[in-house]
C-alpha positions as CSV (number, residue, x, y, z in Angstrom):
1,X,123.0,62.3,44.3
2,X,120.2,64.4,45.6
3,X,119.9,65.2,49.0
4,X,117.2,66.1,51.7
5,X,117.7,67.5,55.0
6,X,115.1,67.4,57.8
7,X,116.2,70.5,59.9
8,X,115.9,72.2,63.3
9,X,114.0,69.3,65.0
10,X,114.8,66.8,67.8
11,X,115.2,63.2,66.9
12,X,114.3,59.9,68.3
13,X,117.3,57.6,68.4
14,X,117.1,53.9,68.4
15,X,117.9,53.7,72.4
16,X,114.8,56.0,72.7
17,X,116.7,59.0,73.6
18,X,115.9,62.5,72.2
19,X,118.6,64.8,70.9
20,X,118.5,67.9,68.7
21,X,119.8,67.1,65.6
22,X,119.3,67.4,61.7
23,X,119.0,64.4,59.4
24,X,120.7,64.3,56.0
25,X,119.5,61.8,53.4
26,X,120.4,60.5,50.2
27,X,117.3,60.4,48.2
28,X,118.6,58.2,45.2
29,X,119.5,55.7,47.6
30,X,116.8,56.2,50.3
31,X,119.0,56.1,53.1
32,X,120.2,58.4,56.0
33,X,123.8,59.9,55.4
34,X,124.3,61.6,58.7
35,X,122.6,62.7,61.9
36,X,124.3,66.1,63.3
37,X,124.0,69.5,63.4
38,X,124.0,72.4,60.6
39,X,123.6,69.9,57.7
40,X,121.2,72.2,55.8
41,X,124.0,73.6,53.7
42,X,124.8,70.3,52.6
43,X,121.3,69.3,51.2
44,X,119.8,70.3,47.8
45,X,116.2,70.2,49.6
46,X,115.1,71.0,53.3
47,X,112.0,69.9,55.2
48,X,111.3,72.1,58.4
49,X,111.4,70.2,61.6
50,X,111.2,73.0,64.0
51,X,109.2,72.6,67.1
52,X,109.1,68.8,66.1
53,X,110.0,65.5,67.0
54,X,111.6,63.3,64.3
55,X,110.6,59.6,64.8
56,X,111.2,56.7,62.6
57,X,108.2,55.9,60.3
58,X,105.6,53.8,62.0
59,X,105.1,50.1,60.9
60,X,101.6,48.6,60.9
61,X,102.5,45.0,61.3
62,X,99.1,43.7,60.3
63,X,96.1,44.9,58.6
64,X,93.6,44.2,55.7
65,X,94.0,47.6,54.0
66,X,91.2,47.7,51.6
67,X,88.9,47.1,54.4
68,X,88.7,50.8,54.7
69,X,85.5,50.5,52.3
70,X,84.0,48.6,55.3
71,X,84.7,51.0,58.0
72,X,81.5,51.3,60.1
73,X,79.8,48.8,58.1
74,X,79.3,46.2,60.9
75,X,79.9,46.7,64.5
76,X,79.5,45.6,68.0
77,X,79.5,41.8,67.3
78,X,81.8,38.8,68.4
79,X,84.2,38.0,65.8
80,X,82.7,34.9,64.2
81,X,79.3,36.4,63.9
82,X,80.7,39.7,62.7
83,X,82.8,37.6,59.8
84,X,80.0,35.2,58.8
85,X,76.9,37.3,58.8
86,X,78.5,40.7,57.8
87,X,82.0,40.8,56.6
88,X,82.5,37.8,54.6
89,X,79.4,38.3,52.6
90,X,80.4,41.9,51.7
91,X,83.9,41.0,50.9
92,X,82.4,38.4,48.3
93,X,81.0,41.5,46.5
94,X,84.5,43.4,46.3
95,X,85.9,43.6,42.8
96,X,89.4,44.5,42.0
97,X,88.7,48.0,41.5
98,X,87.0,48.3,44.7
99,X,90.2,46.7,46.6
100,X,92.3,49.5,44.5
101,X,89.9,52.3,45.7
102,X,90.0,50.9,49.5
103,X,93.5,50.6,49.3
104,X,94.2,54.3,48.1
105,X,92.2,55.3,51.1
106,X,94.0,53.2,53.2
107,X,97.3,54.4,52.3
108,X,96.2,58.0,52.4
109,X,95.4,57.5,56.0
110,X,98.7,55.8,56.7
111,X,100.6,58.5,55.1
112,X,98.5,61.1,57.0
113,X,99.3,59.2,60.2
114,X,103.0,58.8,59.9
115,X,103.1,55.1,58.9
116,X,105.8,54.4,56.2
117,X,105.6,50.6,56.2
118,X,102.6,47.8,56.8
119,X,102.0,44.0,56.3
120,X,98.7,43.3,54.6
121,X,96.9,40.1,54.1
122,X,94.0,40.3,51.5
123,X,93.0,39.5,48.1
124,X,93.5,41.2,44.5
125,X,97.0,41.9,45.7
126,X,98.1,43.1,42.4
127,X,95.9,46.1,42.7
128,X,97.3,46.7,46.4
129,X,101.0,46.5,45.0
130,X,100.1,48.9,42.4
131,X,98.7,51.6,44.8
132,X,101.9,50.9,47.0
133,X,104.1,51.6,44.5
134,X,102.4,54.9,43.4
135,X,102.1,56.0,47.1
136,X,105.5,55.6,47.9
137,X,105.0,53.2,50.8
138,X,107.0,50.1,52.1
139,X,104.8,46.9,52.3
140,X,104.8,43.1,53.0
141,X,102.0,42.0,50.8
142,X,100.3,38.3,50.8
143,X,97.2,36.9,49.2
144,X,95.0,35.4,52.2
145,X,93.9,31.8,52.1
146,X,90.5,30.4,53.1
147,X,89.7,26.8,52.4
148,X,86.9,26.2,54.5
149,X,83.5,25.9,52.5
150,X,85.5,25.3,49.3
151,X,86.0,22.0,47.2
152,X,89.4,20.6,47.0
153,X,90.3,22.2,43.5
154,X,89.1,25.8,44.6
155,X,90.9,25.5,48.0
156,X,94.1,24.2,46.4
157,X,93.7,27.1,43.7
158,X,93.7,29.6,46.6
159,X,96.7,28.3,48.2
160,X,98.6,28.1,44.9
161,X,97.7,31.8,44.2
162,X,99.0,32.9,47.4
163,X,102.3,31.2,46.6
164,X,102.5,32.7,43.1
165,X,101.8,36.1,44.3
166,X,104.6,35.8,46.9
167,X,107.0,35.1,44.2
168,X,105.8,37.4,41.6
169,X,105.5,40.6,43.6
170,X,108.8,40.2,46.0
171,X,111.0,43.1,45.2
172,X,108.4,45.1,43.3
173,X,108.1,49.0,43.6
174,X,111.9,49.3,43.5
175,X,112.3,46.8,46.4
176,X,109.7,48.7,48.5
177,X,107.5,45.5,48.4
178,X,108.3,42.2,50.1
179,X,105.9,39.4,50.2
180,X,104.7,36.4,52.4
181,X,102.6,33.2,52.1
182,X,99.4,34.0,54.0
183,X,97.1,31.3,55.3
184,X,94.2,33.0,57.1
185,X,94.6,31.1,60.2
186,X,95.0,27.7,61.6
187,X,91.2,27.0,61.7
188,X,90.1,28.3,58.4
189,X,92.7,26.6,56.4
190,X,92.8,22.7,56.0
191,X,95.8,20.9,57.4
192,X,96.1,18.9,54.2
193,X,96.8,22.4,52.2
194,X,99.0,23.6,54.9
195,X,101.1,20.2,54.5
196,X,101.1,20.5,50.9
197,X,102.2,24.2,50.4
198,X,104.2,25.3,53.5
199,X,107.1,23.2,52.1
200,X,106.8,24.9,48.8
201,X,106.7,28.3,50.6
202,X,109.9,27.0,52.5
203,X,111.7,25.8,49.2
204,X,111.0,29.4,47.8
205,X,112.4,31.2,50.8
206,X,108.9,32.9,51.3
207,X,107.9,33.7,55.0
208,X,104.8,32.8,56.4
209,X,102.0,35.0,58.1
210,X,98.5,33.8,59.7
211,X,96.2,34.9,62.3
212,X,97.1,32.7,65.5
213,X,95.0,32.3,68.9
214,X,93.2,35.5,68.4
215,X,89.9,33.9,70.1
216,X,89.4,31.1,72.4
217,X,87.3,29.5,69.5
218,X,90.4,29.6,67.5
219,X,92.3,27.5,70.2
220,X,89.6,24.7,71.2
221,X,89.1,23.4,67.6
222,X,92.9,22.6,67.2
223,X,93.2,21.1,70.7
224,X,90.2,19.0,70.3
225,X,91.0,17.7,66.9
226,X,94.8,17.4,67.1
227,X,95.4,17.2,70.8
228,X,97.9,20.1,70.8
229,X,97.9,23.7,71.2
230,X,97.7,25.7,67.9
231,X,101.2,26.9,67.7
232,X,102.7,23.7,68.6
233,X,100.2,22.6,65.7
234,X,101.9,25.1,63.4
235,X,105.2,24.3,64.2
236,X,104.6,20.5,63.5
237,X,103.7,22.0,60.0
238,X,106.8,24.1,59.6
239,X,105.0,27.5,60.3
240,X,107.1,28.8,63.2
241,X,110.4,30.0,61.7
242,X,112.3,33.1,62.4
243,X,111.1,34.9,59.3
244,X,107.6,34.2,60.3
245,X,105.1,36.2,62.0
246,X,101.5,35.6,63.4
247,X,98.7,38.1,64.1
248,X,97.1,38.4,67.6
249,X,98.4,36.0,69.9
250,X,95.8,36.8,72.5
251,X,95.3,33.4,73.8
252,X,98.8,31.8,74.2
253,X,100.0,29.7,77.1
254,X,103.4,29.5,78.5
255,X,104.4,26.8,76.2
256,X,103.4,28.6,73.1
257,X,105.3,31.7,74.6
258,X,108.3,29.5,74.8
259,X,108.0,28.1,71.3
260,X,107.8,31.7,70.0
261,X,110.6,32.9,71.7
262,X,112.9,29.9,70.7
263,X,111.7,30.0,67.1
264,X,112.2,33.8,66.9
265,X,108.7,34.1,65.4
266,X,107.3,37.5,65.5
267,X,103.9,38.3,67.2
268,X,101.8,41.5,65.8
269,X,99.6,42.8,68.7
270,X,96.3,44.3,67.5
271,X,95.1,45.8,70.9
272,X,92.2,48.0,69.5
273,X,90.6,45.3,67.4
274,X,90.8,42.8,70.2
275,X,89.2,45.0,72.6
276,X,86.3,46.0,70.0
277,X,85.6,42.4,69.2
278,X,86.2,41.3,72.8
279,X,88.7,38.9,71.8
280,X,90.6,39.0,75.0
281,X,93.9,40.6,76.2
282,X,97.1,39.3,74.9
283,X,99.9,38.7,77.3
284,X,102.4,41.1,75.8
285,X,104.4,41.7,79.0
286,X,105.0,37.9,79.4
287,X,105.9,37.6,75.7
288,X,108.3,40.5,75.9
289,X,110.0,39.3,78.9
290,X,110.3,35.9,77.4
291,X,112.2,37.3,74.3
292,X,109.4,37.5,71.8
293,X,109.5,40.0,69.1
294,X,106.4,41.9,69.6
295,X,105.0,44.7,67.2
296,X,101.8,46.5,66.6
297,X,99.1,46.3,64.0
298,X,95.6,47.9,63.3
299,X,94.1,44.9,61.9
300,X,91.5,46.3,59.4
301,X,89.6,49.6,59.6
302,X,86.4,47.5,59.9
303,X,87.5,46.2,63.1
304,X,89.4,49.2,64.7
305,X,88.1,51.6,62.9
306,X,91.0,53.7,62.3
307,X,94.4,52.9,61.0
308,X,96.4,55.3,63.4
309,X,99.5,53.7,64.8
310,X,99.7,56.2,67.4
311,X,96.2,55.1,68.7
312,X,97.6,51.5,68.6
313,X,100.6,52.3,70.8
314,X,98.6,54.0,73.3
315,X,96.0,51.1,73.5
316,X,98.8,48.5,73.7
317,X,100.3,50.4,76.8
318,X,97.0,50.8,78.5
319,X,95.5,47.2,77.6
320,X,99.1,45.6,78.6
321,X,98.6,47.1,82.1
322,X,95.1,45.9,82.6
323,X,96.5,42.2,81.3
324,X,99.2,42.0,83.7
325,X,97.4,43.9,86.6
326,X,100.4,46.1,86.9
327,X,100.6,49.7,85.9
328,X,104.5,49.4,85.2
329,X,103.8,46.8,82.6
330,X,104.2,47.8,78.8
331,X,105.7,51.1,79.8
332,X,105.9,54.3,77.0
333,X,109.4,52.9,76.1
334,X,108.0,49.5,75.2
335,X,104.8,50.8,73.4
336,X,106.9,53.3,71.2
337,X,109.7,50.3,70.5
338,X,106.8,48.1,69.3
339,X,105.4,51.2,67.2
340,X,108.7,51.3,65.2
341,X,111.7,48.6,65.4
342,X,109.4,46.1,67.0
343,X,107.0,45.9,64.3
344,X,109.7,46.2,61.5
345,X,111.6,43.3,62.9
346,X,108.6,41.1,63.4
347,X,107.5,41.5,59.9
348,X,111.2,41.5,58.6
349,X,111.5,44.9,57.0
350,X,114.4,46.9,57.4
351,X,113.1,50.0,58.9
352,X,112.0,51.3,62.5
353,X,115.4,53.0,63.4
354,X,117.0,56.6,62.8
355,X,120.8,55.9,62.1
356,X,123.3,56.4,59.7
357,X,122.9,53.9,56.8
358,X,119.2,53.1,57.6
359,X,116.4,53.6,55.4
360,X,115.0,57.1,55.2
361,X,111.7,56.6,56.8
362,X,110.5,59.4,59.1
363,X,107.5,60.7,60.4
364,X,107.7,64.3,61.7
365,X,105.4,65.0,65.0
366,X,104.5,68.6,65.7
367,X,104.8,69.3,69.4
368,X,103.2,72.8,69.5
369,X,99.6,71.7,70.7
370,X,98.1,71.9,74.1
371,X,97.8,68.2,74.3
372,X,101.7,67.7,74.0
373,X,102.6,70.7,76.5
374,X,104.7,70.6,78.6
375,X,107.4,68.5,77.0
376,X,108.6,66.8,80.0
377,X,109.0,63.4,78.2
378,X,108.6,63.0,74.6
379,X,108.8,59.3,74.7
380,X,105.8,59.6,76.9
381,X,104.0,61.8,74.7
382,X,104.2,59.5,71.8
383,X,102.8,56.7,73.7
384,X,100.4,58.3,75.5
385,X,99.2,61.8,74.1
386,X,100.3,62.2,70.3
387,X,97.6,61.9,67.7
388,X,97.7,61.2,64.0
389,X,96.8,64.6,63.3
390,X,100.0,66.0,64.9
391,X,102.0,64.4,62.0
392,X,103.5,67.3,60.0
393,X,105.7,65.4,57.4
394,X,106.0,61.7,56.3
395,X,109.1,60.5,54.6
396,X,109.6,57.0,53.0
397,X,112.7,55.5,51.1
398,X,114.1,59.3,51.2
399,X,111.0,60.6,49.2
400,X,108.7,63.1,50.9
401,X,105.0,61.5,50.7
402,X,103.5,64.3,52.9
403,X,104.7,68.0,53.6
404,X,103.1,70.0,56.1
405,X,99.8,67.7,55.9
406,X,99.4,67.8,52.3
407,X,99.9,64.2,50.8
408,X,102.0,64.5,47.5
409,X,101.7,61.2,46.1
410,X,98.1,60.7,46.3
411,X,95.2,63.1,45.5
412,X,93.3,63.3,48.8
413,X,90.0,64.9,47.3
414,X,89.9,62.3,44.4
415,X,90.6,59.4,46.6
416,X,87.8,60.1,49.1
417,X,85.4,60.7,46.2
418,X,86.0,57.4,44.7
419,X,86.1,55.5,47.9
420,X,82.6,57.1,48.8
421,X,81.1,56.0,45.5
422,X,82.6,52.5,45.7
423,X,81.5,52.0,49.3
424,X,78.1,53.0,48.4
425,X,77.7,50.6,45.6
426,X,79.4,47.9,47.5
427,X,76.8,48.3,50.5
428,X,74.0,48.2,47.9
429,X,75.3,45.0,46.3
430,X,75.8,43.5,49.7
431,X,72.2,44.3,50.7
432,X,72.6,46.7,53.2
């Protein structure tokens, strides 16, 4: 057994208290052995956390990782116009190699901002999985299905691909990759395909992830065509189970909140994307009070425009107060819980907590900066003051991915160079 000790720091415990403690890790198993004092002598290697807060690795519950190549490509439009006029045409030009390069850039950004696990809906998933394995992160991956504008055979093949990808890649990267069946949304995938393939996903034991109630324009068509709210429509098609999770949930009513709570279906709140696209304000406080598991996600870098989960926690707390018209809504503790255990529970990965026997996924946040001084309340600082650049070290599955801001599993300079070249070529092909 090879061991690693994270020494001389303060740790954020599952009850959100902060105490001084070392962390001893079994690197072979990827688990936490012990939380205590003076553990350095028992370790083969150490990672200095003096003047720092050791937190669970952050969990990005919903993104489209390779959209880093489209960061800043098209901004300041409502969702439908943004997708149809800019994003979907550009994505139609993406090659498998583009997706690989965009994923490298995205995972580099995740590691540098303390994120150790993420859920991703995209295409060319084998390329994404290969980079996840190389970079050392934890992920739940799936092929996003869109059937609108496609004939029956092509649409059915798209759905079949999502199911096959989910079966093939579950457990890849030494178990760090899990999967899901991923219809893009309830309005972009025809009901006939949901009715055909959701039962197959259930039979295969594959969770389901999709966008739901992101905008009012995603609600109205379901109500008009089917005479019921979107999540009732989803429930009738077997898409609202405890292992499932939906993205956004901005325009959910009380009946849908009740459905989510009863089913145990998680919701991934993406506040920055929702604000930028003027999609609305999700009722996060009401969902949490009802017992819904709520996590956080960045969405894609084209609609955010970064992948910092610390930014997302701050946005969630601020927007949650506006949505509830209550300054006490979505307090710092709730934002930090959603950033870590909430997102992990929602997407169904074992992460988000620092305790003996748990996966050794960490972010080490340096506290010796003016914007983190004085240290009255470190949970408050995580929610309201900390930045991605404050992350000193990142550890996932017991392996050090970043030490003192140097990423060890990816070549940062080479990744950025490839991404710049790929993005320029993509924009040229897409006509921008």
